[in-house]
C-alpha positions as CSV (number, residue, x, y, z in Angstrom):
1,M,-8.2,5.8,23.5
2,Y,-10.1,3.4,21.2
3,Y,-11.9,0.9,23.3
4,R,-10.5,-1.9,21.1
5,R,-7.0,-0.9,22.2
6,R,-8.1,-0.8,25.8
7,L,-9.2,-4.4,25.4
8,L,-5.9,-5.4,23.9
9,F,-3.8,-3.7,26.5
10,A,-5.9,-5.0,29.3
11,L,-5.3,-8.5,28.0
12,L,-1.6,-7.9,28.0
13,Q,-1.8,-6.4,31.5
14,A,-3.7,-9.5,32.7
15,M,-1.0,-11.7,31.2
16,G,1.5,-10.0,33.5
17,G,2.5,-7.1,31.2
18,R,4.7,-9.2,29.0
19,A,3.7,-12.0,26.7
20,E,4.9,-14.0,23.7
21,K,3.5,-12.5,20.5
22,M,1.9,-15.7,19.3
23,R,0.3,-16.4,22.6
24,L,-1.2,-12.9,22.8
25,H,-2.8,-13.2,19.4
26,K,-4.3,-16.6,20.2
27,L,-5.8,-15.4,23.5
28,L,-7.0,-12.3,21.8
29,L,-8.8,-14.5,19.3
30,L,-10.4,-16.6,22.0
31,F,-11.4,-13.4,23.9
32,M,-13.0,-11.8,20.8
33,A,-14.9,-15.0,20.1
34,Q,-16.2,-15.4,23.6
35,R,-17.1,-11.7,23.8
36,G,-19.3,-12.0,20.8
37,E,-18.6,-8.5,19.5
38,A,-15.3,-8.6,17.6
39,A,-13.2,-5.5,18.1
40,Y,-10.5,-7.2,16.1
41,H,-10.7,-9.7,13.2
42,F,-8.1,-12.3,12.3
43,V,-6.7,-13.8,9.2
44,P,-5.1,-17.2,8.7
45,Y,-1.4,-16.5,8.8
46,R,1.9,-18.5,9.1
47,F,1.2,-19.6,12.7
48,G,-2.6,-19.4,12.7
49,A,-4.9,-16.5,13.7
50,F,-3.2,-13.1,13.3
51,S,-4.7,-9.6,13.4
52,F,-2.9,-6.9,11.4
53,Q,-4.9,-4.3,13.2
54,A,-4.0,-5.5,16.6
55,N,-0.3,-5.7,15.6
56,A,-0.6,-2.1,14.3
57,D,-2.1,-0.9,17.5
58,L,0.8,-2.5,19.5
59,V,3.4,-1.0,17.2
60,A,1.7,2.4,17.5
61,W,2.0,2.2,21.3
62,T,5.8,1.6,21.0
63,T,6.2,4.9,19.2
64,R,4.7,6.6,22.3
65,G,7.1,4.8,24.6
66,L,4.4,2.9,26.3
67,M,5.3,-0.6,24.8
68,L,8.5,-2.5,24.1
69,N,8.7,-4.6,21.0
70,H,11.0,-7.5,21.7
71,E,11.8,-10.1,19.1
72,K,9.2,-12.6,20.3
73,E,7.4,-10.7,23.0
74,W,5.4,-7.6,23.7
75,E,6.0,-5.7,26.9
76,L,3.6,-3.2,28.3
77,T,5.5,-0.3,30.1
78,D,2.4,1.9,30.4
79,T,1.3,2.1,34.0
80,E,-2.3,2.9,33.4
81,D,-4.8,0.3,34.8
82,H,-6.5,-0.8,31.6
83,L,-8.3,-3.7,33.3
84,A,-10.0,-1.3,35.6
85,A,-11.2,0.8,32.6
86,L,-13.0,-2.1,31.0
87,K,-16.7,-2.7,31.1
88,P,-17.4,-5.1,34.0
89,A,-18.5,-8.0,31.7
90,D,-15.4,-7.6,29.5
91,R,-13.1,-7.5,32.5
92,T,-14.7,-10.6,34.1
93,L,-14.5,-12.5,30.8
94,L,-10.9,-11.5,30.1
95,Q,-9.6,-12.4,33.6
96,A,-11.3,-15.8,33.4
97,L,-9.9,-16.5,30.0
98,V,-6.3,-15.7,31.1
99,A,-6.7,-17.7,34.3
100,G,-8.1,-20.7,32.4
101,H,-5.2,-20.8,29.9
102,K,-2.3,-19.8,32.3
103,S,-0.9,-23.3,32.6
104,M,-1.4,-24.2,28.9
105,S,1.7,-24.5,26.8
106,R,2.1,-22.5,23.6
107,D,1.4,-25.6,21.4
108,E,-1.6,-26.6,23.4
109,L,-3.0,-23.1,23.1
110,V,-2.4,-23.0,19.4
111,R,-3.9,-26.4,18.9
112,E,-7.0,-25.3,20.8
113,T,-7.5,-22.3,18.4
114,Y,-7.0,-24.6,15.4
115,L,-9.7,-27.0,16.7
116,K,-12.2,-24.3,17.6
117,F,-11.5,-22.1,14.5
118,P,-10.2,-24.4,11.7
119,Y,-10.2,-21.5,9.2
120,S,-7.4,-19.8,11.2
121,A,-5.1,-22.7,10.4
122,L,-5.4,-22.6,6.6
123,R,-1.9,-21.3,6.1
124,S,-0.3,-22.5,9.3
125,E,3.2,-24.0,9.3
126,M,2.4,-25.6,12.6
127,A,-0.7,-27.5,11.6
128,P,1.1,-30.6,10.2
129,R,2.7,-31.1,13.6
130,L,-0.2,-30.2,15.8
131,L,-3.2,-31.7,14.0
132,S,-4.1,-35.2,12.9
133,A,-5.0,-36.0,9.3
134,K,-8.7,-35.8,10.1
135,E,-8.3,-32.4,11.9
136,R,-6.3,-31.1,8.9
137,Q,-9.2,-32.1,6.7
138,A,-11.5,-30.0,8.9
139,V,-9.1,-27.1,8.3
140,A,-9.3,-27.6,4.5
141,D,-13.1,-27.8,4.7
142,A,-13.3,-24.5,6.6
143,L,-12.7,-22.6,3.3
144,P,-15.9,-22.1,1.4
145,P,-16.2,-23.9,-2.0
146,A,-14.6,-22.0,-4.8
147,G,-16.7,-19.5,-6.6
148,P,-16.8,-19.1,-10.4
149,Q,-13.8,-18.1,-12.4
150,G,-13.9,-14.5,-13.4
151,L,-13.7,-10.9,-12.3
152,Y,-14.6,-9.8,-8.7
153,T,-14.9,-6.3,-7.4
154,I,-14.6,-5.1,-3.8
155,G,-14.5,-1.9,-1.8
156,Y,-12.9,-1.5,1.6
157,E,-15.3,1.1,2.9
158,G,-16.5,-0.1,6.4
159,L,-13.9,-2.8,6.7
160,D,-10.7,-3.1,8.6
161,L,-7.7,-4.7,6.9
162,D,-8.3,-8.1,8.4
163,A,-12.0,-8.3,7.5
164,F,-11.1,-7.1,4.0
165,L,-8.5,-9.8,3.5
166,N,-10.9,-12.5,4.8
167,K,-13.4,-11.6,2.1
168,L,-10.7,-12.1,-0.5
169,I,-9.5,-15.3,1.0
170,R,-13.0,-16.8,1.3
171,A,-13.7,-15.9,-2.3
172,R,-10.3,-17.6,-3.2
173,I,-9.0,-14.4,-4.9
174,A,-5.6,-15.1,-6.4
175,V,-4.7,-11.5,-7.5
176,L,-5.9,-8.2,-6.2
177,C,-5.7,-5.3,-8.6
178,D,-5.8,-1.9,-6.9
179,V,-7.4,0.5,-9.4
180,R,-7.1,3.7,-7.3
181,R,-5.2,6.4,-9.1
182,N,-3.4,7.1,-5.8
183,A,-3.0,4.0,-3.6
184,Y,-3.0,6.0,-0.3
185,S,-5.5,5.9,2.5
186,M,-5.8,7.5,6.0
187,K,-7.2,4.2,7.1
188,Y,-4.6,1.7,8.4
189,G,-3.6,-1.1,6.0
190,F,-4.9,0.4,2.7
191,S,-2.0,2.4,1.5
192,K,0.0,0.6,-1.2
193,K,3.0,-0.8,0.8
194,Q,0.9,-1.9,3.8
195,L,-1.7,-3.5,1.6
196,Q,0.8,-5.3,-0.6
197,H,2.6,-6.7,2.4
198,A,-0.7,-7.9,4.0
199,C,-1.9,-9.5,0.7
200,E,1.4,-11.3,0.1
201,G,1.3,-12.5,3.8
202,V,-2.0,-14.4,3.1
203,G,-1.0,-15.7,-0.3
204,I,-2.7,-13.1,-2.5
205,R,-0.7,-11.3,-5.3
206,Y,-1.1,-7.5,-5.3
207,E,-0.9,-5.2,-8.3
208,H,-1.4,-1.5,-8.5
209,V,-2.9,-0.3,-11.8
210,P,-3.0,3.5,-11.4
211,E,-3.8,4.2,-15.0
212,L,-7.3,2.7,-14.4
213,G,-8.1,5.1,-11.6
214,I,-9.7,8.5,-11.4
215,A,-7.8,11.6,-10.4
216,S,-8.8,13.0,-7.0
217,D,-9.7,16.4,-8.4
218,E,-12.3,14.8,-10.6
219,R,-14.0,13.2,-7.6
220,Q,-15.0,16.4,-5.9
221,E,-18.6,17.5,-5.5
222,L,-20.1,14.0,-5.9
223,N,-23.3,14.7,-4.0
224,T,-25.8,12.5,-5.9
225,Q,-25.9,9.4,-8.0
226,A,-26.4,11.6,-11.0
227,D,-23.1,13.3,-10.3
228,R,-21.4,9.9,-10.0
229,D,-23.0,8.6,-13.2
230,A,-21.8,11.7,-15.1
231,L,-18.2,11.1,-13.7
232,F,-18.3,7.5,-14.7
233,G,-19.6,8.4,-18.2
234,R,-16.5,10.7,-18.6
235,Y,-14.3,7.9,-17.2
236,A,-15.6,5.4,-19.8
237,A,-15.2,7.9,-22.6
238,K,-11.7,9.1,-21.8
239,T,-9.9,6.7,-19.5
240,L,-11.3,3.3,-20.5
241,S,-10.9,4.1,-24.2
242,A,-7.2,4.9,-23.6
243,T,-6.3,1.9,-21.4
244,S,-7.2,-1.2,-23.4
245,A,-3.8,-2.7,-22.6
246,A,-4.4,-2.5,-18.8
247,Q,-7.9,-4.0,-19.2
248,E,-6.5,-6.8,-21.3
249,R,-3.9,-7.4,-18.7
250,I,-6.6,-8.0,-16.1
251,A,-8.4,-10.4,-18.5
252,A,-5.1,-12.3,-18.9
253,L,-4.6,-12.5,-15.2
254,I,-8.1,-14.1,-14.9
255,A,-7.2,-16.6,-17.6
256,E,-4.0,-17.5,-15.7
257,H,-5.3,-17.3,-12.0
258,E,-9.1,-17.9,-12.4
259,R,-10.2,-15.3,-9.8
260,V,-9.0,-11.7,-9.9
261,A,-10.5,-8.8,-7.9
262,I,-10.4,-5.1,-8.7
263,M,-10.6,-2.9,-5.6
264,C,-11.3,0.7,-4.7
265,F,-12.8,2.4,-1.6
266,E,-16.6,2.5,-2.0
267,H,-18.6,-0.4,-0.7
268,E,-21.4,0.0,-3.2
269,Q,-20.0,-0.9,-6.6
270,Q,-22.5,1.4,-8.4
271,C,-20.9,4.3,-6.5
272,C,-17.5,3.5,-7.8
273,H,-15.7,3.6,-11.1
274,R,-14.8,0.0,-10.7
275,S,-18.3,-0.9,-11.9
276,A,-17.6,0.8,-15.3
277,L,-14.2,-0.8,-15.4
278,A,-15.6,-4.2,-14.7
279,Q,-18.2,-3.9,-17.5
280,A,-15.4,-3.0,-19.9
281,V,-13.3,-6.0,-18.9
282,V,-16.1,-8.5,-19.2
283,K,-16.8,-7.3,-22.7
284,L,-13.3,-8.1,-23.9
285,P,-13.0,-10.9,-26.4
286,D,-10.5,-12.8,-24.2
287,F,-12.5,-12.5,-21.0
288,K,-13.8,-15.8,-19.6
289,G,-15.9,-16.2,-16.5
290,E,-18.4,-14.3,-14.5
291,L,-18.6,-10.9,-12.9
292,V,-19.1,-11.0,-9.1
293,H,-19.4,-8.1,-6.6
294,L,-18.1,-8.9,-3.2
């Protein structure tokens, strides 16, 4: 079992084996923050901090018959002692955290997370009720200043879904254009439907532009940068020359929404076809703004 899952299930076990979904996420946030090494990341969602990865791990456990997914609660039916399997420091910290928040109401717990982590309340429907005007201003100030208008590029290599979304949110990306030929990934959250759902959940529009991708059979045997450069040269000559309408569509989205990102897998943009695509878009007559690699 992944140790991150062990931490999650041990938390649920320490909460009595059954917990309100919102409360579980907020305590998991506090646990990850106090632990210092984040096994899960969190995005600002409807009711504050939410981890798509943690939710996926819980859902996966239900398919194995070891968890029950009630409308508002998770119930652990697995009888394994996950607390006993934790590292001693993690177990001590987790038990102290649960004990210290046991008598706290849901609203009190949510408010605590908003005050400690204002960024988590950016999209909260509860913030107007739980926070004062001054505290809500702190939430607004938690988002970094807007970057330049233009085209951004990003790869999800090395990132989980929540960390990936946070990079987009902090850059104030309005539209994410997926430029993979096949929007499918073995990594949770990065197949088309999953990614579209997650993006829309945090206020980012998702568009798949498969015609701007590279067929998988052309991506074989890329052992050196020279191999990649040759591939990208063929991509520029064949694909980019035949997809001017799609490139102009991206430029139009930038003019309308100010900050648009194109995404693929590779972390280093020079190892990805999105670099050649980005250069083509910024050379369009109607392009306005800057090119930024996240």
